[in-house]
N, C-alpha and C positions, 0 to 999 in steps of 0.2 A: 504494500500500500504506500502510495506517495504522500509526502507531507503536504497538507493543504496550504494555500497561500494565506498568511496571516501578517498583517501590517499594523504596527502601532500608529494610531492616529492622534491620541491625546492622553495626557495624564489628567485625571479628574480629581479635583480637590473640593472637599466639603467646606462650606462656609456659611455663616448666617447672612452674608450679603454678597451674592455672586457678582452683581454688577460692579460693586465697589472694588472687589478684589480683582476682577478682570481689568478694570482701569489701572489699578496699581501695577499689575504685571505688564500691561500694554505700554505704560510709560517707562517702566524699568527696562524692558527689553526692546522697545521700539517696534513692537508687533501691532498687528491690526486687530481691532475688536470685530468679532463676527456676530454670533448670537448675543443679544443684549436684553435678556428677559429677567424678570424679578427672581425666578427660580433657576435659571440656567444662563450662563454666559460663557463665551469662548474668546481666546486670543490665539492668533496664528502667525507664524513667520511666513515669509514668501514661499518657502518650501519646507516640507518636513512636518513632524508631529508638533502639536501645540498643547495648550493648557485649556482645560474646561473647568468650570466652577458650578457646583450644584448646591442648592439650598440644604443646609443642615440646621434645622431650627434649634437643636439641642447641642450645638457645637461646644466642645470644651477645648480650650487651648492646650496643646501638648506642652509638656515640660521637658526641657533639654538643658543639661543632661538630666535624665530622669531617674526615678527610683521606683520601687515596687508599688507604692501607693499613688503615684501620679499618673495622669493620662500620658501614655507613652507616645513618642514620636513614631508614627506609622511609616513615614517616608520623609525624605527631604529632597530638594532640588539643588543641583550643582550648576553654576554658571561660570565658565572660564572668562576672565577679563584680562585686559592688557595692563591696567594700572589699578591695583587694589584700593589705594586711598581715594582716587577719583571715583571709582565705581561704588565704593562704600558710601561716600558723601552723597552721591546721586540717589542711592537706595534710601538713605536716611531722609533726604529732602522730600521723598515721596511718601514717607510714613513708616519705613522699616526701623527696627530697633537693632542695635548691635548687641549680641549676646555677651554676658559677662565672662563666660568661660570660652576661651579660644584655644583649641588643641594644637594648632600648628601656626607657623610663621607665614606660610604661603596661602592661608585660607582665612577669611573673615566670615564667621557665622552670624547670620542675621535672623530676625523674625519678621515676617510680613505683618500687615495690620491685624490679621486674625490669629497671629501667633505661630503660624507654620514656619519651621526653620528652613532656611536656604543658605547655601554657601557660595560666596564669591571666591574664586581661587585663581591663582596665577601659576603658569607653568614655570618650573624651576630649572629647565634644561635637561631634566631626566626624561626617559621615554614617556609617551602620553599616559596620563593618569586621570583619575577623577578627583574631585575635591576632597575625598576622604583620606 
């Protein structure tokens, strides 16, 4: 049996305010807003997978780094940047918060306006890596 064609089209993020969070990521990434509804919003680059935001009326902000009693981080997003300081200031100007705990020198962990962690990272000359 051959493998079926399966393509990632988006990562879906739960939020109490899909339109607001879509605008944050559209501004952060320079992407275009697609769907813009009260319960569902999307942002997309010119090509490739994008981000979608669905209503989560009972959203609890994840805690990072977490412990056993906190809402765990289910996932996070990694964005490679050319200049960490400039990119971090841009993210903060849009409403992101810088996490108190920073595990690496070449990564800055942030929280989006709904508390979802995301990392801005810069390549250090080593083979391609992700932000973790």
